[in-house]
C-alpha positions in Angstrom: -19.2 -38.8 62.7 -22.8 -37.8 63.6 -23.8 -34.9 61.0 -24.1 -36.0 57.6 -26.2 -32.7 56.3 -24.0 -30.6 53.9 -23.4 -26.9 55.0 -21.4 -24.3 53.2 -17.8 -24.1 53.2 -16.6 -20.7 54.3 -13.4 -19.2 52.9 -11.2 -20.0 55.5 -12.2 -23.9 55.1 -10.2 -26.3 53.4 -11.0 -26.1 49.6 -8.8 -28.9 48.0 -7.4 -32.0 49.4 -5.1 -34.0 46.5 -7.0 -34.4 43.6 -10.4 -33.6 45.3 -12.3 -30.1 45.8 -14.2 -29.6 48.9 -17.6 -28.5 48.5 -18.9 -28.8 51.9 -18.7 -30.2 55.3 -20.6 -33.0 56.3 -19.6 -34.0 59.9 -16.9 -34.4 62.0 -15.9 -37.2 64.4 -12.7 -38.3 66.7 -10.6 -39.4 63.6 -11.3 -36.5 61.6 -13.7 -34.3 59.9 -15.6 -35.3 56.6 -16.4 -33.4 53.5 -18.2 -33.8 50.4 -15.9 -33.6 47.7 -15.5 -33.9 44.0 -12.9 -35.2 42.0 -11.4 -32.8 39.6 -10.9 -35.2 37.0 -13.9 -37.7 37.2 -16.5 -35.2 38.8 -17.3 -38.1 41.1 -18.3 -37.0 44.9 -17.3 -38.6 47.4 -17.1 -38.4 51.0 -13.7 -37.5 51.9 -12.3 -37.7 55.7 -9.4 -35.7 56.5 -7.9 -37.4 59.1 -6.5 -35.5 62.5 -2.7 -35.2 63.1 -3.0 -37.0 66.3 -4.4 -40.1 64.5 -2.0 -40.5 61.9 1.1 -38.6 63.3 3.8 -40.8 62.3 5.0 -43.0 59.7 4.0 -46.1 62.2 0.3 -45.0 62.2 0.3 -44.1 58.2 1.5 -47.3 57.4 -1.0 -49.0 59.7 -3.6 -47.2 57.7 -2.3 -47.9 54.5 -2.8 -51.7 55.7 -5.9 -51.2 56.8 -7.3 -49.6 53.9 -6.0 -51.9 51.5 -8.1 -54.7 53.7 -11.3 -52.6 53.9 -11.6 -52.1 50.3 -12.5 -55.8 50.1 -15.8 -55.2 51.6 -18.4 -54.7 49.0 -22.0 -54.3 49.8 -24.9 -52.1 49.0 -25.5 -51.6 52.5 -21.7 -50.5 52.9 -20.3 -47.1 51.7 -17.4 -48.6 50.7 -13.8 -47.0 50.3 -12.9 -45.6 46.9 -9.6 -43.7 47.1 -6.9 -43.2 50.2 -3.4 -41.7 50.5 -2.1 -42.1 54.1 1.1 -40.3 52.8 -0.2 -37.3 52.0 0.4 -34.0 53.8 -3.2 -34.4 54.8 -3.9 -38.1 55.0 -7.4 -39.0 53.8 -9.8 -41.7 52.8 -12.4 -41.4 50.3 -15.9 -43.4 50.7 -18.8 -43.5 48.3 -20.9 -40.5 49.1 -24.3 -41.4 50.2 -26.8 -38.6 50.4 -29.3 -38.8 52.9 -29.8 -38.0 56.5 -28.2 -40.4 59.3 -30.7 -42.8 61.0 -30.4 -40.6 64.0 -31.6 -37.6 62.2 -34.1 -39.7 60.4 -35.8 -40.9 63.9 -35.4 -37.6 65.4 -37.1 -36.0 62.4 -39.8 -38.5 61.7 -40.2 -41.1 64.7 -39.7 -44.6 65.4 -39.6 -47.4 62.5 -42.9 -49.0 62.2 -44.5 -51.6 59.9 -42.6 -54.0 57.4 -39.7 -51.2 57.7 -38.7 -52.4 61.0 -37.6 -55.8 59.4 -36.0 -54.4 56.1 -33.9 -51.8 58.4 -32.5 -54.5 60.7 -32.2 -57.0 57.7 -30.3 -54.4 55.7 -28.0 -53.3 58.6 -27.4 -57.1 59.5 -26.3 -57.6 55.8 -24.1 -54.3 55.9 -22.2 -56.0 59.1 -22.0 -59.3 57.7 -20.3 -58.1 54.6 -17.7 -56.5 57.2 -17.2 -59.6 58.6 -16.8 -61.8 55.2 -14.1 -59.7 54.6 -12.3 -60.2 57.7 -13.2 -56.6 59.3 -14.9 -55.8 62.2 -17.1 -52.5 61.9 -16.5 -51.4 65.7 -18.9 -48.7 66.0 -22.3 -49.6 64.7 -24.5 -46.6 66.0 -27.2 -44.4 64.5 -24.8 -41.9 63.6 -22.9 -44.0 61.5 -25.8 -45.4 59.3 -27.3 -43.0 56.7 -30.8 -43.6 55.4 -30.8 -44.0 51.2 -34.5 -43.6 51.2 -35.6 -46.2 53.2 -32.4 -48.4 53.1 -29.6 -47.9 55.9 -26.2 -47.9 54.8 -23.2 -48.4 57.1 -20.2 -45.8 56.9 -17.3 -45.4 59.3 -16.6 -49.1 59.1 -13.1 -51.0 60.4 -11.1 -47.3 60.6 -11.2 -47.6 64.4 -8.8 -50.3 64.0 -6.1 -47.8 63.4 -7.1 -45.9 66.5 -7.1 -49.1 68.6 -3.5 -48.3 69.5 -2.1 -48.1 73.0 -0.3 -45.0 71.7 -3.4 -43.2 71.0 -5.7 -44.6 73.9 -3.1 -43.0 76.2 -3.4 -39.5 74.9 -7.4 -39.9 75.2 -8.6 -41.7 72.1 -11.3 -44.2 73.0 -13.1 -46.3 70.1 -17.0 -46.6 70.6 -19.9 -44.9 71.7 -22.0 -45.1 75.0 -25.2 -47.0 74.7 -23.9 -48.7 71.7 -20.8 -50.6 72.9 -20.6 -54.3 73.9 -20.2 -54.6 77.4 -17.1 -57.1 77.1 -15.1 -54.1 75.7 -15.8 -52.1 78.8 -13.8 -54.9 80.5 -10.8 -55.1 78.3 -11.7 -57.9 76.4 -10.7 -57.5 72.4 -13.6 -56.7 69.9 -15.1 -59.7 68.3 -18.2 -60.2 65.7 -20.4 -60.8 69.1 -19.1 -56.9 69.5 -20.5 -55.9 66.4 -24.1 -57.8 66.9 -24.6 -56.0 70.2 -24.1 -52.9 68.8 -26.4 -54.0 65.7 -29.3 -54.7 68.4 -28.8 -51.7 70.2 -29.0 -49.3 66.9 -31.8 -51.4 65.7 -33.7 -51.0 69.2 -33.0 -47.1 69.0 -34.7 -47.2 65.5 -37.7 -49.1 66.3 -38.0 -47.1 70.0 -36.9 -43.7 68.9 -34.9 -43.5 71.9 -31.7 -45.1 72.8 -32.5 -48.7 74.9 -29.7 -47.9 77.5 -31.3 -44.7 78.3 -29.5 -41.0 78.4 -27.7 -39.1 81.2 -24.0 -38.9 82.4 -21.7 -41.1 80.1 -20.4 -43.5 83.4 -24.4 -43.9 84.1 -25.0 -45.1 80.5 -21.8 -47.3 80.4 -22.4 -49.1 83.6 -26.2 -50.0 82.4 -24.5 -51.6 79.1 -22.3 -53.6 81.5 -25.1 -54.7 83.4 -27.5 -55.5 80.2 -29.9 -52.8 82.0 -31.6 -52.0 78.6 -35.5 -50.9 78.3 -37.1 -52.3 75.2 -40.6 -51.5 76.1 -42.5 -50.5 73.1 -41.0 -53.6 71.0 -43.3 -56.3 70.8 -43.3 -60.0 69.6 -40.5 -62.2 68.2 -38.2 -58.9 67.3 -38.4 -58.2 71.2 -36.8 -61.7 71.6 -34.2 -61.6 69.1 -33.0 -58.1 70.3 -32.9 -59.3 74.0 -30.7 -62.0 72.7 -28.4 -59.9 71.0 -27.9 -57.8 73.8 -26.8 -60.3 76.2 -24.1 -59.2 78.6 -22.1 -62.5 77.7 -20.7 -62.5 74.0 -21.4 -66.4 73.8 -25.0 -66.1 74.4 -25.5 -63.8 71.4 -26.9 -65.5 68.1 -24.8 -65.1 65.3 -25.3 -62.8 62.1 -26.3 -65.6 60.0 -28.7 -67.2 62.5 -30.5 -63.3 62.7 -30.4 -62.8 58.7 -32.0 -66.2 58.3 -34.8 -65.3 60.8 -35.3 -61.8 59.3 -35.9 -63.1 55.9 -39.2 -64.6 57.7 -40.2 -62.9 60.8 -43.5 -64.2 60.9 -41.4 -67.6 62.2 -41.4 -67.6 65.9 -37.9 -66.9 67.3 -36.6 -70.4 68.7 -33.7 -69.1 70.5 -29.9 -69.0 69.6 -29.1 -72.3 68.2 -25.6 -71.2 67.3 -23.2 -68.6 69.1 -20.8 -66.3 68.5 -17.4 -66.7 70.4 -14.7 -66.8 68.0 -12.6 -63.6 67.1 -12.0 -63.3 63.5 -8.7 -62.3 62.5 -9.6 -58.7 61.7 -7.6 -57.3 59.0 -3.9 -56.8 59.9 -3.1 -57.6 63.5 -1.1 -55.2 65.9 1.9 -56.4 67.4 1.6 -60.0 68.6 1.3 -60.1 72.7 3.4 -62.7 74.2 1.6 -66.2 74.4 1.4 -65.9 78.5 0.4 -62.3 78.2 -2.7 -61.3 80.8 -5.1 -58.9 79.3 -5.7 -56.3 82.1 -8.9 -54.0 82.4 -8.5 -50.4 81.4 -9.0 -48.0 84.1 -11.2 -44.8 83.6 -10.3 -41.9 85.7 -13.4 -39.7 86.2 -11.4 -37.1 87.6 -9.2 -36.7 84.6 -12.2 -34.4 83.1 -12.3 -31.9 85.9 -15.8 -31.1 87.2 -17.1 -31.4 83.9 -19.9 -34.2 83.4 -20.6 -35.8 80.1 -24.2 -35.9 79.2 -25.5 -38.2 76.7 -28.5 -37.0 75.0 -29.8 -39.6 72.6 -26.8 -40.2 70.1 -23.8 -37.9 70.7 -21.7 -36.5 68.3 -18.4 -37.3 70.4 -18.9 -39.1 73.1 -16.5 -40.8 76.0 -16.2 -44.7 74.8 -13.5 -47.3 75.3 -11.1 -49.1 73.5 -9.5 -52.2 73.6 -7.2 -52.7 76.7 -3.7 -52.7 76.2 -1.4 -55.3 78.2 -0.9 -52.8 81.3 -3.7 -50.7 83.0 -3.7 -47.2 81.4 -5.5 -44.0 82.7 -7.7 -42.6 80.0 -8.0 -38.8 80.2 -9.9 -36.4 78.5 -8.6 -35.6 75.1 -6.5 -32.4 74.8 -6.6 -30.8 71.0 -3.5 -28.6 72.0 -1.5 -31.8 73.2 1.3 -32.6 71.1 1.0 -36.5 69.3 2.8 -39.4 71.5 6.0 -40.2 70.5 6.0 -43.0 67.9 7.4 -46.3 69.4 8.5 -49.0 67.3 6.4 -51.7 66.3 7.8 -55.2 65.6 6.9 -57.4 63.0 6.2 -54.6 60.3 8.5 -53.2 57.3 7.1 -49.5 56.3 5.7 -50.0 52.6 6.8 -47.9 49.9 5.3 -44.0 50.0 4.5 -44.3 46.5 2.0 -47.1 47.0 -0.6 -46.1 44.5 -4.1 -46.4 46.0 -6.1 -44.3 43.3 -8.5 -45.9 41.2 -6.7 -45.3 38.2 -4.3 -43.0 36.8 -4.8 -39.3 35.1 -2.6 -40.0 32.4 -4.6 -42.7 31.1 -7.9 -40.3 31.3 -6.5 -37.9 29.5 -5.7 -40.1 26.5 -9.0 -41.6 26.3 -10.2 -38.2 25.9 -7.7 -37.0 23.5 -8.7 -40.1 21.5 -12.6 -38.8 21.6 -11.7 -35.5 20.7 -9.7 -36.6 17.7 -12.6 -38.9 16.3 -14.9 -35.9 16.4 -12.4 -33.5 14.8 -11.9 -36.0 12.0 -16.0 -35.9 11.6 -15.7 -32.4 11.5 -13.0 -32.2 8.8 -14.9 -34.6 6.5 -18.1 -32.9 7.1 -18.1 -29.7 8.5 -21.6 -28.9 8.5 -22.8 -32.1 10.2 -20.0 -32.3 12.4 -20.2 -28.4 13.8 -23.7 -29.4 14.4 -23.1 -32.7 16.3 -20.7 -30.9 18.6 -23.1 -27.7 19.4 -25.7 -30.5 20.0 -23.5 -32.4 22.1 -22.4 -29.6 23.8 -25.9 -28.7 24.8 -26.9 -32.4 26.0 -23.8 -32.3 27.9 -25.2 -29.3 29.9 -28.7 -30.8 30.0 -27.5 -33.8 31.5 -25.1 -32.1 34.4 -28.1 -29.5 35.3 -30.3 -33.0 35.5 -27.5 -34.8 37.9 -27.3 -31.7 40.0 -31.0 -31.6 40.8 -31.5 -35.2 41.4 -28.0 -35.1 43.9 -29.9 -32.0 45.8 -33.5 -33.9 45.6 -31.5 -37.3 47.1 -29.6 -34.9 49.6 -33.1 -33.7 50.9 -35.3 -37.0 50.7 -33.1 -39.8 49.8 -32.9 -42.2 46.8 -36.2 -43.3 45.5 -37.3 -46.1 43.0 -39.0 -43.4 40.9 -35.6 -41.2 40.6 -35.0 -42.1 37.1 -38.6 -41.9 36.1 -38.5 -38.4 37.4 -35.3 -37.3 36.0 -37.0 -38.7 32.5 -40.1 -36.4 32.9 -38.0 -33.6 34.0 -35.6 -33.7 31.1 -37.5 -31.2 28.7 -37.3 -28.5 31.3 -33.4 -29.6 31.9 -33.2 -29.1 28.3 -34.6 -25.6 28.1 -32.5 -24.6 31.3 -29.2 -25.9 29.3 -30.0 -23.5 26.1 -28.7 -20.1 27.3 -25.4 -21.3 29.0 -24.8 -23.3 25.9 -25.4 -20.5 23.7 -22.7 -18.7 25.6 -20.4 -21.6 25.8 -20.5 -22.0 22.1 -20.3 -18.4 21.2 -17.1 -18.2 23.1 -15.4 -21.5 22.0 -16.5 -20.6 18.4 -14.9 -17.1 17.9 -11.6 -19.0 19.5 -11.9 -21.7 17.1 -12.7 -19.3 14.2 -9.5 -17.4 15.1 -7.3 -20.3 15.1 -8.9 -21.3 11.4 -8.5 -17.8 10.0 -4.9 -18.4 11.1 -4.4 -21.5 9.7 -5.7 -20.4 6.3 -3.4 -17.4 6.3 -0.6 -20.1 6.2 -2.5 -21.6 3.1 -2.8 -25.0 5.2 -5.2 -27.5 3.4 -8.9 -27.2 4.5 -8.9 -30.9 5.7 -6.1 -29.7 8.4 -7.8 -26.2 9.1 -11.0 -27.4 10.0 -9.6 -30.7 12.1 -7.3 -28.2 14.2 -10.1 -25.7 14.7 -12.6 -28.6 15.7 -10.0 -29.8 18.3 -9.4 -26.1 19.5 -13.3 -26.1 19.9 -13.7 -29.0 21.9 -10.7 -28.0 24.0 -12.0 -24.4 25.0 -15.2 -26.0 25.7 -13.7 -28.6 27.9 -11.4 -25.6 30.0 -14.3 -23.3 29.8 -17.3 -25.4 31.3 -17.2 -27.4 34.4 -20.6 -28.9 33.3 -18.8 -30.6 30.3 -16.0 -32.1 32.3 -18.5 -33.6 35.0 -20.2 -35.4 32.1 -17.9 -36.2 30.0 -15.2 -37.2 32.7 -17.1 -40.4 33.8 -17.0 -41.9 30.2 -13.3 -42.0 30.2 -13.4 -43.3 33.7 -15.4 -46.3 32.7 -13.1 -47.1 30.2 -10.2 -46.9 32.8 -9.4 -49.6 35.5 -6.5 -50.7 37.5 -5.9 -53.4 35.0 -5.2 -53.1 31.1 -8.3 -52.5 29.8 -8.0 -48.8 29.4 -5.1 -49.9 26.8 -7.8 -51.6 24.3 -10.0 -48.8 24.9 -6.9 -46.1 23.7 -5.7 -48.3 20.9 -9.3 -48.9 19.9 -10.2 -45.2 19.7 -6.7 -44.1 18.1 -7.6 -47.0 15.3 -11.0 -45.4 14.9 -9.7 -41.6 14.6 -6.9 -42.9 12.1 -9.7 -44.3 10.1 -12.0 -41.3 10.2 -8.8 -38.7 9.2 -7.9 -41.0 6.5 -11.3 -41.1 5.1 -11.5 -37.1 5.2 -7.9 -36.6 3.8 -8.6 -39.2 1.1 -12.4 -38.0 0.5 -12.0 -34.1 0.9 -14.3 -32.0 2.8 -18.2 -32.3 1.7 -20.6 -29.7 2.7 -23.7 -32.1 3.0 -26.5 -30.9 3.1 -25.3 -27.4 1.6 -24.4 -28.9 -1.9 -24.5 -25.7 -3.6 -21.6 -24.5 -1.7 -18.3 -26.5 -3.3 -15.4 -26.7 -1.3 -12.8 -24.4 -3.0 -14.9 -21.6 -2.8 -14.7 -20.8 1.2 -11.0 -20.5 1.3 -10.6 -18.6 -1.5 -13.1 -16.2 -0.1 -11.3 -16.0 3.0 -7.9 -15.4 1.2 -9.3 -12.5 -0.5 -10.5 -10.7 2.6 -6.9 -11.4 4.3 -5.3 -10.1 0.6 -7.4 -7.0 0.7 -6.9 -6.5 4.6 -3.0 -6.1 4.1 
């Protein structure tokens, strides 16, 4: 993933995946295409990665993806775009993560130049915190690089963490799938050594150096030349001074055992004015990263991956700064393999059985909460408001009209804030700016609100006239008309759905909290309905209009029309 700037979706592009509406394309990588998408029920915006068929082309790989996703969802950090939803068994398998508006670190440095001043330590500290959050959950990131860091204002957020484990499969390696990026790979990976926390430390240092220098620390040029510099440890940190240079030099050591640990790095970054005293502790142990692959025999010897330079023909891949898709290297399987250029037309490899795993149920629920619970909560809320209208028609109708107006204004404000953050990143004064701008959003919402209430009001009035013709009690007529009004407004306005949806979502969860919410709202709705039925209709503040006059007038008009 290298380009997170939204682009318009053409008519030929995918418009819906599962419960998500595709809004625009964010970027594309080796594992799939990433879209900005919106959940059709909650309105939540996510970064939706639709996985390529050669990555999850068989049941075995989909089962692996499900296990990985369950582990990766444990990662929680303000510096990580965590996974919010996934469906490995869908016709179009996808993984949805928190959407972070803003440019990638690569684009930010390209446009604004290197990071300077105190922001150097802030960026390095946040990146280290994100990587540490992965490690704390037993997950390796495996692909830390500038294009996998999104800048939310001045704060970096890591994306695409851990999923490379799914691609770390000999079957995929044989078809040309390689994990990592030249210039940001750890040298031991090039020799076939499995990834470790120290590998992420090396990638963290290379990414931080890029941000501080404005150029890749291992240079540019043919990918094989860059990989050779990485293997030899020939980095160029000229331009970085003081202890920061010493820290990055230590973290870029070719031997994983010589690199400092993340905990030590984070401690120093909290007090960077203290001179770096060297690595007092090392990183030599490989964490049990999520679910392991098939276990190798105890006496199995790891052999290096062989790269065939002739497999790509005469073309030479050039690496300019941070390439979108570059030649990379995966952990070596038990036997040497020849890594060839990926052919998009080639069929996926034939699946081979993986011992030790039984496939999970295809109906495993990875959604955040079920749709029916959302519907029940919305119905209960509508029933309460309809009861208010039945008891106090004038006040209730005024409340509904004002509610539609405010909901549309909030939606307009949220859209403006989202576009602002996409262009400038998240700022500390975003809330204050939204408050100052709110009067203008209220004014902007008036025309659409007037049109919406007129349309839904006509529909509700027609239903009310029909109910009066059936000589139903006025309380029932008003209740039904209010429910019709709210249903029509919900169906006719995307802005109303986008604003009300998160309210119901907040009361929903994978636990049984939604039961309490539904039961509580149902009790309130029943109480309001009982009150309206017992006390009758009150036209406050129109006290001069008696409750019996209005239906009589309507009935007289209907009789004369016959």
